[in-house]
GUZANU-335063 format. One record per residue (C-alpha): residue in one letter; x, y, z. Coordinates in steps of 0.05 Angstrom, whole numbers, padded with zeros to 5 digits, always signed. Example, Ala and Ser with C-alpha at 12.3 -4.5 7.8 and 13.67 -1.06 7.14 Angstrom:
# GUZANU-335063
a+00246-00090+00156;s+00273-00021+00143;
***
This chain:
# GUZANU-335063
m-00069-00493+00166;k-00042-00484+00096;i-00041-00412+00071;l-00034-00385+00001;v-00008-00313-00007;i-00011-00277-00073;g+00043-00225-00088;g+00118-00219-00086;g+00143-00156-00050;g+00162-00129+00018;r+00089-00122+00037;e+00076-00196+00024;h+00138-00214+00064;a+00111-00174+00123;v+00043-00207+00117;i+00074-00277+00114;k+00118-00265+00176;a+00057-00240+00214;l+00014-00299+00192;k+00067-00348+00215;r+00061-00323+00287;n-00002-00366+00290;i+00020-00436+00312;s-00035-00469+00270;v-00001-00445+00206;e+00040-00505+00182;k+00051-00486+00109;v+00054-00421+00069;w+00057-00417-00006;c+00072-00351-00042;l+00059-00336-00115;p+00106-00313-00142;g+00144-00292-00079;n+00218-00273-00084;g+00286-00297-00062;g+00278-00268+00008;i+00206-00291+00018;a+00232-00361+00001;q+00262-00363+00072;d+00192-00361+00100;a+00147-00393+00047;e+00150-00440-00012;c+00151-00395-00074;y+00127-00415-00143;p+00136-00373-00207;v+00063-00359-00219;k+00050-00285-00234;a+00002-00249-00189;t-00038-00229-00251;d-00042-00301-00277;i-00110-00314-00247;e-00121-00381-00281;g-00051-00403-00261;i-00066-00385-00189;v-00132-00423-00191;a-00097-00484-00221;f-00045-00481-00165;a-00100-00476-00112;r-00137-00535-00142;e-00074-00577-00136;k-00050-00555-00067;k-00117-00542-00034;p-00100-00486+00014;d-00145-00474+00074;f-00142-00398+00066;a-00115-00348+00015;v-00092-00276+00022;v-00093-00235-00042;t-00052-00171-00030;p-00035-00134-00095;d-00084-00088-00131;d-00080-00120-00200;p-00104-00191-00181;l-00158-00161-00136;c-00185-00118-00193;l-00180-00177-00240;g-00226-00218-00194;c-00175-00266-00162;v-00216-00270-00098;d-00279-00286-00137;r-00245-00343-00175;l-00213-00374-00113;e-00278-00370-00073;e-00313-00405-00132;i-00269-00466-00122;g-00279-00466-00047;v-00218-00428-00022;p-00237-00375+00030;c-00200-00310+00018;f-00179-00246+00052;g-00188-00190+00002;p-00245-00155-00034;r-00283-00185-00093;k-00276-00151-00161;e-00340-00111-00152;a-00310-00079-00089;a-00238-00073-00113;i-00263-00021-00163;i-00256+00029-00107;e-00182+00030-00126;g-00189+00004-00197;s-00227+00066-00219;k-00213+00135-00190;v-00275+00160-00225;f-00317+00108-00188;s-00286+00126-00121;k-00296+00201-00133;q-00369+00190-00152;l-00377+00147-00089;m-00349+00203-00046;k-00393+00256-00078;k-00456+00213-00071;y-00446+00197+00002;g-00418+00264+00024;i-00347+00240+00039;p-00299+00299+00041;t-00251+00300-00018;a-00221+00348-00070;d-00266+00379-00123;s-00255+00347-00191;a-00278+00340-00263;v-00275+00278-00308;f-00254+00278-00381;t-00253+00226-00436;d-00233+00276-00491;p-00163+00306-00488;d-00184+00370-00523;e-00239+00382-00473;a-00191+00368-00416;k-00141+00419-00444;a-00195+00471-00454;f-00215+00463-00381;l-00143+00469-00358;k-00136+00536-00394;t-00185+00567-00344;h-00161+00527-00284;g-00118+00550-00226;y-00050+00520-00210;p-00022+00477-00181;t-00072+00423-00197;v-00072+00347-00199;i-00084+00303-00260;k-00101+00230-00247;a-00107+00170-00293;d-00172+00134-00278;g-00145+00063-00273;l-00087+00028-00240;a-00019+00057-00257;l+00030+00024-00208;g+00019+00081-00159;k+00045+00132-00209;g-00021+00155-00241;a-00027+00221-00203;v+00014+00280-00228;i+00018+00349-00195;v+00026+00403-00248;n+00044+00476-00236;t+00031+00508-00304;f-00016+00500-00363;e+00042+00476-00406;e+00057+00420-00356;a-00017+00403-00352;e-00025+00400-00428;r+00035+00355-00434;t+00010+00309-00379;v-00059+00302-00411;e-00027+00285-00478;d+00020+00234-00446;m-00037+00200-00409;m-00094+00204-00460;i-00058+00203-00526;g+00011+00175-00511;k-00020+00121-00466;i+00039+00121-00417;f-00007+00085-00368;g-00042+00044-00422;e-00118+00044-00420;s-00116+00070-00348;g-00106+00139-00378;s-00163+00137-00427;r-00204+00175-00375;v-00173+00227-00330;l-00193+00267-00268;i-00171+00339-00261;e-00171+00352-00187;e-00165+00409-00137;f-00095+00413-00105;l-00101+00402-00030;t-00050+00422+00023;g-00034+00394+00092;p+00000+00334+00123;e-00013+00267+00090;v-00034+00206+00131;s-00042+00133+00111;v-00093+00092+00150;l-00102+00019+00134;s-00165-00013+00161;f-00194-00082+00171;t-00267-00089+00150;d-00318-00145+00141;g-00365-00101+00101;n-00403-00076+00162;t-00352-00062+00216;v-00289-00022+00202;v-00229-00024+00249;p-00172+00025+00232;m-00101+00002+00243;v-00046+00046+00270;s-00034+00107+00225;s+00030+00116+00185;m+00070+00167+00145;d+00100+00149+00078;h+00161+00181+00045;k+00149+00178-00030;r+00205+00221-00058;a+00271+00188-00077;a+00317+00239-00045;d+00326+00271+00024;n+00283+00331+00043;d+00226+00302+00001;e+00261+00319-00064;g+00270+00280-00128;l+00223+00234-00165;n+00163+00198-00136;t+00175+00125-00117;g+00136+00068-00090;g+00159+00091-00021;m+00228+00100+00009;g+00207+00089+00081;t+00152+00096+00132;v+00139+00110+00205;a+00081+00094+00250;p+00042+00123+00283;n+00035+00188+00244;p+00041+00245+00295;y-00008+00290+00256;y-00063+00238+00264;t-00089+00256+00334;p-00146+00220+00370;e-00191+00279+00354;i-00176+00274+00280;a-00185+00198+00283;d-00256+00209+00311;i-00272+00258+00255;c-00246+00209+00203;m-00287+00151+00231;k-00352+00192+00229;t-00342+00229+00163;i-00298+00182+00121;f-00290+00110+00145;l-00361+00091+00164;p-00393+00129+00106;t-00346+00094+00057;i-00363+00024+00083;e-00437+00041+00085;g-00434+00072+00016;m-00402+00010-00014;k-00455-00033+00019;q-00510+00011-00009;e-00479+00005-00078;g-00484-00071-00074;r-00408-00076-00069;p-00394-00094+00004;f-00320-00087+00018;r-00285-00142+00058;g-00211-00142+00069;c-00161-00085+00079;l-00185-00016+00057;y-00130+00037+00054;f-00149+00109+00065;g-00099+00160+00037;l-00117+00225+00074;m-00097+00298+00071;l-00107+00338+00136;t-00127+00404+00103;p-00143+00470+00138;k-00217+00452+00125;g-00210+00383+00157;p-00189+00313+00135;k-00203+00295+00062;v-00194+00232+00021;i-00138+00234-00031;e-00146+00162-00052;y-00171+00093-00033;n-00131+00029-00042;c-00165-00038-00040;r-00107-00072-00003;f-00049-00065+00045;g-00003-00007+00027;d+00071-00017+00013;p+00114+00002+00053;e+00060+00021+00105;t+00047-00052+00120;q+00119-00061+00140;v+00111-00013+00200;v+00038-00029+00217;l+00041-00105+00224;p+00101-00107+00272;l+00059-00065+00320;l-00001-00112+00315;e-00011-00152+00379;s-00072-00191+00354;d-00067-00254+00312;l-00069-00232+00239;l-00099-00296+00212;t-00156-00294+00262;v-00172-00221+00243;m-00168-00238+00168;q-00216-00296+00177;a-00264-00252+00215;c-00262-00201+00158;r-00280-00256+00109;n-00333-00288+00152;g-00369-00223+00173;t-00352-00230+00247;l-00302-00173+00257;t-00306-00134+00322;a-00265-00075+00345;d-00237-00112+00406;m-00207-00165+00362;v-00154-00116+00336;k-00101-00091+00385;f-00036-00054+00373;k+00021-00047+00422;k+00043+00022+00445;g+00106+00050+00416;a+00129+00065+00345;a+00159+00033+00283;c+00205+00056+00227;c+00220+00025+00160;v+00281+00047+00119;v+00281+00022+00047;s+00346+00002+00014;a+00340+00012-00060;s+00383+00003-00122;r+00419+00068-00138;g+00384+00102-00196;y+00314+00079-00175;p+00260+00098-00196;k+00295+00108-00264;k+00349+00062-00291;y+00387+00019-00242;d+00432-00043-00241;t+00416-00107-00205;g+00448-00175-00192;y+00490-00155-00131;e+00497-00203-00073;i+00460-00182-00010;t+00492-00193+00058;l+00440-00196+00114;p+00455-00193+00188;q+00421-00232+00244;t+00361-00192+00269;e+00352-00177+00343;k+00287-00171+00382;d+00239-00121+00350;e+00279-00119+00285;y+00254-00143+00218;i+00280-00147+00147;y+00228-00152+00093;i+00254-00169+00024;a+00221-00135-00036;g+00265-00143-00098;a+00313-00201-00094;k+00324-00269-00125;l+00362-00333-00106;s+00419-00355-00151;d+00465-00413-00132;g+00445-00404-00060;k+00461-00329-00060;l+00410-00274-00050;l+00418-00222-00105;s+00386-00154-00116;a+00332-00158-00169;g+00291-00095-00166;g+00287-00021-00151;r+00266-00026-00079;v+00307-00084-00053;l+00287-00090+00021;g+00261-00053+00082;a+00296-00052+00150;v+00245-00044+00205;a+00250-00033+00280;t+00200-00020+00335;a+00213+00016+00400;d+00180+00054+00456;t+00189+00121+00421;l+00194+00142+00348;r+00264+00170+00358;q+00288+00102+00384;a+00253+00065+00327;v+00285+00110+00275;k+00354+00101+00307;r+00346+00026+00310;a+00320+00020+00238;y+00380+00058+00211;a+00428+00018+00255;l+00398-00046+00224;s+00404-00016+00154;d+00478-00003+00166;r+00488-00077+00179;i+00459-00094+00110;f+00503-00091+00049;f+00498-00097-00026;e+00534-00058-00080;n+00496-00001-00112;c+00454+00007-00048;y+00419+00073-00037;r+00374+00097+00020;r+00347+00163+00045;s+00379+00189+00108;d+00319+00228+00135;i+00262+00177+00143;g+00223+00199+00204;a+00253+00269+00207;r+00187+00303+00189;a+00149+00262+00242;l+00201+00276+00295;k+00197+00351+00280;a+00121+00347+00289;l+00132+00314+00356;g+00180+00369+00377;g+00240+00323+00370;k+00215+00269+00419;
***
């Protein structure tokens, strides 16, 4: 089979490596890919948001199956356009991708179908939003309605911060039109859990849970990033909580989308908060998370392509998806200064990986045969093992064998999870 993958980060690299485990996969194209992905797929410089360019490429190459992973092309209708020309796809159509594309839509969906989430109010007028905030308790959360590269949610602790955030979003347009409408939301407390799930629009099969580390610095300090590392499974996500989430969140969401005439097929990401009053939804994503995918897929025993095809064809069953026991850890190596200003263009030296070790390249380019850093998050070093402690130790040992100038990584990925496990 010939497979087309849309996207160009560490998540896509993880997806491609997992797809290639299927012996029927003879060719993988990636648009646009990156210098590291080029080791595993043929990359072409077509942007993930260039829908017509992607369609033209597909017309020429005639892939047997396509996987659309980033949020932007999904919300722009990339799956719709590829399916129109006869390319079967893994990923939701535009009508279903709105579950991430509009936070207002997803909040209304949750309210309508009784899915537990934070209380919120929606505003299109900045003065009305600021008037509401004068009477509101703090901390609180302000969210831009649309896509904002994962940075559209801001926790504010005072009215002054809140007023400034509303002005930045609604008047200053720091997130473009995504901030024309904002949600002001109740601040929830408790451990956060990421749960990716496969779904064909009727059946939903959760993957192994994970824990992200968003802050740039150790001890969960510093600025928010796209993710500095992950571990799986998340120790806070017990079998009892998983049962509650299936009954009160996962199944109602899939059923609600179906009732709305927007059946969701693909990977639906549930961002959860385990509050004192039970699990609640913080956010939905219409695709694989990054860097959650990098720890989830190495634990997948089932054939990824077969599962993806079942999601697309409406034939998914729970017994098709199996994960091995054990744990995984991903340590991100970033360019020093990320997520603010940073330098790139440094040569990356990669070691040979051993069994149960993986290196997923996120921000790199090829130049004269050399792999050079070309982004904020450069790569993720991943290891799996029988226990989380072993996985963390192995992921850091692998990271230590990777070198590029200006490299920065957190030293405490997995520490919070290990503490929850009592140090095991």
